[in-house]
C-alpha positions as CSV (number, residue, x, y, z in Angstrom):
1,M,145.9,-99.5,-35.6
2,W,147.8,-97.9,-32.8
3,M,144.9,-95.6,-32.0
4,I,142.4,-98.5,-32.0
5,K,144.8,-100.4,-29.7
6,K,145.1,-97.4,-27.4
7,D,141.3,-96.9,-27.1
8,L,140.8,-100.7,-26.4
9,L,143.5,-100.6,-23.7
10,V,141.8,-97.6,-22.1
11,L,138.5,-99.4,-22.1
12,W,140.1,-102.5,-20.7
13,R,141.6,-100.6,-17.8
14,H,138.2,-99.0,-16.9
15,K,136.4,-102.2,-15.9
16,P,133.1,-100.5,-14.9
17,R,132.8,-98.8,-18.3
18,L,133.6,-102.1,-20.1
19,L,131.0,-104.1,-18.1
20,S,128.4,-101.4,-18.7
21,I,129.0,-101.5,-22.5
22,L,128.7,-105.2,-22.6
23,L,125.8,-105.8,-20.2
24,F,123.6,-102.7,-20.6
25,P,122.2,-103.4,-24.1
26,I,121.3,-107.0,-23.0
27,L,119.6,-105.7,-19.9
28,M,117.6,-103.1,-21.8
29,I,116.3,-105.4,-24.5
30,A,115.2,-107.9,-21.8
31,L,113.4,-105.1,-19.9
32,F,111.7,-103.8,-23.1
33,G,110.7,-107.3,-24.2
34,Y,109.3,-108.5,-20.9
35,G,107.8,-105.2,-19.9
36,M,106.2,-103.7,-23.0
37,G,105.7,-107.0,-24.6
38,G,104.4,-108.8,-21.5
39,T,100.8,-109.5,-20.5
40,I,99.2,-108.7,-17.1
41,D,98.6,-111.9,-15.1
42,N,98.2,-112.8,-11.4
43,L,96.5,-109.5,-10.4
44,P,95.7,-109.8,-6.7
45,V,91.9,-109.9,-6.0
46,V,89.6,-110.9,-3.2
47,V,86.3,-112.7,-3.7
48,V,83.3,-111.9,-1.4
49,A,81.0,-115.0,-1.4
50,Q,77.9,-114.3,0.6
51,S,76.1,-117.5,-0.1
52,D,76.9,-121.2,-0.4
53,G,75.9,-123.7,-3.0
54,P,76.8,-125.2,-6.4
55,I,76.5,-122.0,-8.3
56,T,78.9,-120.2,-5.9
57,D,81.3,-123.1,-6.1
58,Q,81.1,-123.1,-9.9
59,T,81.8,-119.3,-10.0
60,L,84.8,-119.6,-7.6
61,S,86.3,-122.4,-9.7
62,A,85.9,-120.3,-12.8
63,I,87.6,-117.3,-11.1
64,K,90.5,-119.4,-9.8
65,G,90.9,-121.0,-13.2
66,L,91.9,-117.8,-14.9
67,E,95.6,-116.7,-14.8
68,L,94.5,-113.1,-14.7
69,Y,93.5,-113.5,-11.0
70,D,95.6,-114.2,-8.0
71,V,92.9,-114.9,-5.5
72,K,94.3,-113.8,-2.1
73,D,91.2,-114.8,-0.1
74,I,87.6,-115.7,-0.2
75,I,85.6,-113.9,2.5
76,T,82.0,-113.1,3.3
77,D,82.0,-109.5,4.4
78,P,81.9,-106.9,1.5
79,D,83.2,-104.1,3.7
80,V,86.3,-106.1,4.5
81,G,86.9,-106.7,0.8
82,K,86.5,-103.0,0.0
83,Q,88.9,-102.1,2.8
84,M,91.5,-104.5,1.3
85,V,91.2,-102.6,-2.0
86,R,91.6,-99.3,-0.2
87,D,94.6,-100.5,1.7
88,G,96.3,-101.7,-1.5
89,Q,96.3,-105.4,-0.6
90,V,94.4,-106.3,-3.7
91,K,93.5,-104.6,-7.0
92,A,89.8,-105.5,-6.9
93,A,87.1,-107.1,-4.8
94,I,84.6,-109.3,-6.7
95,I,81.4,-109.2,-4.6
96,L,78.8,-111.9,-5.2
97,P,75.3,-111.0,-3.8
98,T,73.6,-112.7,-0.9
99,D,71.0,-114.2,-3.2
100,Y,73.5,-115.5,-5.8
101,E,72.3,-119.1,-5.5
102,G,69.1,-120.0,-7.4
103,I,69.7,-117.5,-10.2
104,D,67.2,-117.9,-13.1
105,S,66.5,-116.1,-16.3
106,S,63.6,-114.0,-14.9
107,Q,65.4,-112.4,-12.0
108,A,68.8,-110.9,-12.6
109,K,71.3,-110.7,-9.7
110,A,74.0,-108.0,-9.3
111,V,77.6,-108.9,-9.2
112,T,79.9,-106.0,-8.3
113,I,83.6,-105.5,-8.9
114,Y,85.1,-102.9,-6.6
115,V,88.3,-101.9,-8.3
116,D,91.3,-99.7,-7.4
117,S,91.1,-97.3,-10.3
118,S,94.3,-95.6,-9.4
119,D,96.1,-98.4,-11.2
120,Q,94.6,-97.4,-14.6
121,M,96.2,-100.2,-16.6
122,A,95.2,-103.0,-14.3
123,T,91.7,-101.6,-14.2
124,Q,91.5,-101.7,-18.0
125,I,92.3,-105.4,-17.9
126,L,90.3,-106.4,-14.9
127,V,87.0,-104.8,-15.7
128,P,86.3,-106.2,-19.3
129,S,87.8,-109.6,-18.4
130,T,85.6,-110.0,-15.3
131,E,82.6,-108.8,-17.2
132,A,83.2,-111.4,-19.9
133,L,83.7,-114.1,-17.3
134,F,80.3,-113.4,-15.7
135,T,78.6,-113.1,-19.0
136,R,79.8,-116.7,-19.7
137,I,78.8,-117.9,-16.2
138,S,75.4,-116.2,-16.7
139,A,74.9,-118.1,-20.0
140,E,75.9,-121.4,-18.4
141,M,73.6,-120.8,-15.5
142,G,70.7,-120.0,-17.9
143,I,71.2,-123.1,-19.9
144,A,71.4,-125.2,-16.7
145,E,68.1,-123.6,-15.5
146,I,66.4,-124.3,-18.8
147,Q,67.6,-127.9,-18.8
148,A,66.4,-128.4,-15.3
149,T,63.0,-126.9,-16.1
150,A,62.7,-129.0,-19.2
151,Q,63.3,-132.2,-17.2
152,M,60.8,-131.2,-14.5
153,T,58.1,-130.2,-17.0
154,Q,58.9,-132.8,-19.6
155,N,58.8,-130.1,-22.2
156,P,61.5,-130.7,-24.9
157,A,60.8,-127.4,-26.6
158,L,62.6,-125.6,-23.8
159,M,65.8,-127.3,-24.7
160,G,66.0,-125.3,-27.9
161,I,66.2,-121.8,-26.3
162,S,69.3,-120.0,-27.4
163,Y,71.9,-118.0,-25.3
164,Q,70.4,-114.7,-26.2
165,G,67.4,-115.2,-24.0
166,I,69.3,-116.1,-20.9
167,T,72.4,-113.9,-20.6
168,S,70.6,-111.4,-18.3
169,A,70.8,-113.8,-15.3
170,I,73.7,-111.7,-13.9
171,N,74.0,-107.9,-13.9
172,F,77.6,-106.7,-13.7
173,Q,78.2,-103.5,-11.8
174,I,81.5,-101.6,-11.7
175,V,82.5,-99.4,-8.8
176,K,85.8,-97.5,-9.3
177,Q,87.1,-96.5,-5.9
178,Y,88.9,-93.3,-7.2
179,G,86.6,-92.5,-10.1
180,D,87.7,-92.5,-13.7
181,I,91.4,-92.1,-13.9
182,K,93.1,-91.5,-17.2
183,Y,96.5,-92.9,-18.2
184,I,98.0,-89.4,-18.0
185,D,96.8,-89.2,-14.3
186,Y,98.5,-92.6,-13.6
187,L,101.7,-91.6,-15.5
188,V,102.4,-88.1,-14.1
189,P,103.4,-88.9,-10.5
190,A,105.9,-91.6,-11.8
191,I,107.2,-89.3,-14.5
192,I,107.9,-86.6,-11.9
193,A,109.7,-89.1,-9.6
194,M,111.7,-90.4,-12.6
195,T,112.7,-86.9,-13.6
196,V,113.9,-86.1,-10.1
197,M,115.9,-89.4,-10.1
198,M,117.6,-88.8,-13.4
199,G,118.2,-85.1,-12.7
200,A,119.7,-85.8,-9.3
201,M,121.9,-88.7,-10.4
202,M,123.2,-87.1,-13.6
203,S,123.9,-83.7,-12.1
204,M,125.9,-85.2,-9.3
205,G,128.2,-86.8,-11.9
206,E,129.1,-83.3,-13.3
207,S,129.2,-81.7,-9.9
208,L,131.6,-84.2,-8.2
209,A,133.1,-86.6,-10.7
210,G,133.4,-83.9,-13.4
211,E,135.0,-81.4,-11.0
212,R,137.3,-84.0,-9.7
213,E,138.4,-84.9,-13.2
214,R,139.0,-81.2,-14.1
215,G,140.9,-80.6,-10.8
216,E,138.3,-78.1,-9.6
217,L,137.4,-80.2,-6.5
218,A,141.0,-80.3,-5.3
219,R,141.3,-76.5,-5.7
220,L,138.1,-76.1,-3.7
221,F,139.5,-78.1,-0.8
222,M,142.6,-75.9,-0.8
223,T,140.5,-73.0,0.3
224,P,139.8,-72.3,4.0
225,T,136.6,-74.4,4.0
226,S,135.7,-77.9,5.2
227,I,134.7,-80.9,3.2
228,A,131.3,-80.8,4.9
229,T,130.7,-77.3,3.7
230,V,131.5,-78.1,0.0
231,V,129.6,-81.4,-0.1
232,G,126.7,-80.0,1.9
233,G,126.4,-77.0,-0.4
234,K,126.3,-79.2,-3.4
235,I,123.6,-81.4,-1.8
236,V,121.4,-78.4,-1.0
237,S,121.9,-76.9,-4.5
238,R,120.8,-80.2,-6.1
239,L,117.8,-80.4,-3.9
240,V,116.7,-76.9,-4.8
241,I,117.1,-77.5,-8.5
242,Q,115.4,-80.9,-8.7
243,T,112.5,-79.9,-6.4
244,S,111.9,-76.7,-8.5
245,T,112.0,-78.8,-11.7
246,A,109.4,-81.2,-10.2
247,L,107.1,-78.4,-9.2
248,I,107.3,-77.0,-12.7
249,L,106.3,-80.4,-14.1
250,I,103.4,-80.5,-11.7
251,G,102.2,-77.1,-12.8
252,A,102.5,-78.0,-16.4
253,A,100.5,-81.2,-15.9
254,I,97.8,-79.2,-14.1
255,V,97.6,-76.6,-16.9
256,L,98.0,-78.8,-19.9
257,F,96.2,-82.0,-18.8
258,G,93.9,-81.0,-16.0
259,I,95.7,-83.1,-13.4
260,T,94.4,-82.8,-9.9
261,I,96.3,-83.6,-6.7
262,N,93.8,-85.3,-4.4
263,G,96.1,-85.3,-1.4
264,S,98.2,-82.7,0.4
265,M,100.4,-80.5,-1.7
266,I,102.8,-80.0,1.2
267,L,103.1,-83.8,1.5
268,T,103.7,-84.0,-2.2
269,I,106.5,-81.5,-2.0
270,L,108.1,-83.2,1.0
271,L,108.1,-86.5,-1.0
272,L,109.8,-84.8,-3.9
273,I,112.5,-83.5,-1.6
274,L,113.0,-86.9,0.0
275,T,113.2,-88.5,-3.5
276,A,115.7,-86.0,-4.6
277,L,117.8,-86.4,-1.5
278,C,117.8,-90.2,-1.9
279,F,119.1,-90.1,-5.4
280,V,121.6,-87.3,-4.6
281,G,123.0,-89.7,-2.0
282,F,123.1,-92.4,-4.7
283,G,125.1,-90.0,-6.9
284,I,127.5,-89.2,-4.1
285,M,128.0,-92.9,-3.4
286,I,128.9,-93.6,-7.1
287,S,130.9,-90.5,-7.7
288,A,133.1,-91.3,-4.7
289,R,134.3,-94.4,-6.5
290,V,135.2,-93.0,-9.9
291,S,137.8,-90.7,-11.2
292,T,136.2,-89.4,-14.4
293,Q,132.7,-88.2,-15.4
294,E,132.5,-90.7,-18.2
295,D,133.1,-93.6,-15.7
296,Y,130.4,-92.1,-13.5
297,V,127.9,-92.1,-16.3
298,Q,128.7,-95.7,-17.4
299,M,128.3,-96.9,-13.8
300,V,125.0,-95.0,-13.2
301,M,123.2,-96.0,-16.4
302,P,122.9,-99.7,-15.6
303,F,121.1,-98.6,-12.4
304,S,119.0,-95.7,-13.6
305,M,117.6,-96.9,-16.9
306,P,116.5,-100.4,-15.6
307,M,114.8,-98.6,-12.6
308,M,112.6,-96.8,-15.1
309,F,111.2,-100.1,-16.4
310,I,111.0,-102.3,-13.3
311,S,109.6,-99.6,-10.9
312,G,106.2,-99.3,-12.5
313,V,106.7,-95.9,-14.2
314,F,105.0,-96.8,-17.5
315,Y,103.2,-100.1,-16.8
316,P,102.3,-102.3,-13.8
317,L,104.9,-104.5,-12.3
318,E,102.6,-107.5,-13.0
319,T,103.7,-107.4,-16.6
320,M,107.3,-108.3,-15.5
321,P,108.6,-111.8,-14.8
322,W,108.7,-112.8,-11.2
323,I,112.5,-112.2,-10.8
324,F,112.1,-108.6,-12.1
325,Q,109.2,-108.0,-9.7
326,Q,111.5,-109.0,-6.8
327,I,114.3,-106.7,-8.1
328,A,111.8,-103.9,-8.1
329,K,111.5,-104.3,-4.3
330,I,115.1,-103.1,-3.9
331,A,114.7,-100.1,-6.3
332,P,114.1,-96.8,-4.5
333,L,112.1,-95.5,-7.4
334,T,109.5,-98.1,-6.8
335,Y,108.7,-96.6,-3.4
336,A,108.8,-93.1,-4.7
337,N,106.3,-93.9,-7.4
338,D,104.0,-95.7,-5.0
339,A,104.1,-92.8,-2.4
340,L,103.5,-90.1,-5.0
341,R,100.7,-92.0,-6.7
342,G,99.1,-92.6,-3.3
343,V,99.1,-88.9,-2.4
344,M,98.3,-87.5,-5.9
345,L,95.7,-90.1,-7.0
346,K,94.2,-91.5,-3.8
347,G,94.5,-88.6,-1.5
348,A,96.6,-90.7,0.9
349,G,98.1,-89.2,4.1
350,I,101.4,-90.0,5.8
351,G,99.8,-92.8,7.7
352,D,99.0,-94.6,4.4
353,I,102.4,-94.3,2.8
354,W,104.7,-94.5,5.9
355,I,106.2,-97.8,4.6
356,D,107.3,-96.1,1.4
357,V,108.7,-93.1,3.3
358,A,110.6,-95.4,5.8
359,V,112.2,-97.3,2.9
360,L,113.2,-94.1,1.1
361,L,114.7,-92.8,4.3
362,G,116.6,-96.1,4.8
363,F,118.0,-95.9,1.2
364,T,119.0,-92.3,1.7
365,A,120.8,-93.0,5.0
366,L,122.6,-96.0,3.4
367,F,123.7,-94.1,0.2
368,F,125.0,-91.1,2.2
369,L,126.9,-93.4,4.7
370,M,128.6,-95.3,1.9
371,G,129.3,-92.2,-0.2
372,V,130.6,-89.9,2.5
373,F,132.8,-92.6,4.1
374,R,134.5,-93.3,0.8
375,F,134.5,-89.7,-0.3
376,N,136.3,-88.5,2.7
377,R,138.9,-91.2,2.4
378,D,139.5,-90.5,-1.3
379,I,139.8,-86.7,-0.9
């Protein structure tokens, strides 16, 4: 009983550890439930309507009526719609042809979905759902055409024609902007970013909090060296280790799964270094506030584990509730994932991912400022 009381008192005196034990399981079950058990809704799309009339209006109403789509705009220029997909503003452009009005069963019209195939999971939902929608619209148009013809010719026999004869009114064409991308292609960039994050954050716990707990850090500062030298050396060593680990992962993915890097390899490496630096800074910020390695781990886990699920590593952010999607915007891993996927899958250059890079640089500066300020004061 005394041992139980002693352990409970220790836990009570370490408030970060106690809060983590109480809140972390609830947070994880919520993320698992809403993420892996969620459905993809409200995918941003743009509709290109190149004609006016009742059939176009009926089609637009049908598209807007589905929760799957979040229609950002209705435009008339297909090139603008395609550019919106390339810029990442929308997941797909649904392009209606110029002769969309007046469709009948004898002359099929081509409806095209121009989709951002780099988001493999969103593509798997968008393509069949949109195809099924236009199959239904095609059938409805065919029936309306038959009914109109029957009324004009006064031929009741036409009213008995079945769906099978009229579902060819619309031909559905799929254009995947980046070709066929497998799930492993979609997964690898985010797995690499996640590995760098976990490695950098966890290693800083042993490197700083662990050495402080064992008294090694104090002995280091007794030597004729500066704090900047010690901390700077630890930062550089973490960068070298984590970047090397990430490069090994890229090599293994290329050899084992045939992954190709469509963008610059140099830019990919620079992004990995920036990601490692960002999370090393996070580790310094946390380790400057704890006295033991166990406290460090308990404080880091509520940040690191949820980031794996709300940052789009395994599945799109659209599967998450709105509040989690907003939280993802303040998670550095979200921007690291987006930047690496942009370079590795889309062949993006620095001009295409500058926002992600700027946000990562901002997080890095913030973490180091907070960590070094407190670290110097504590030591």
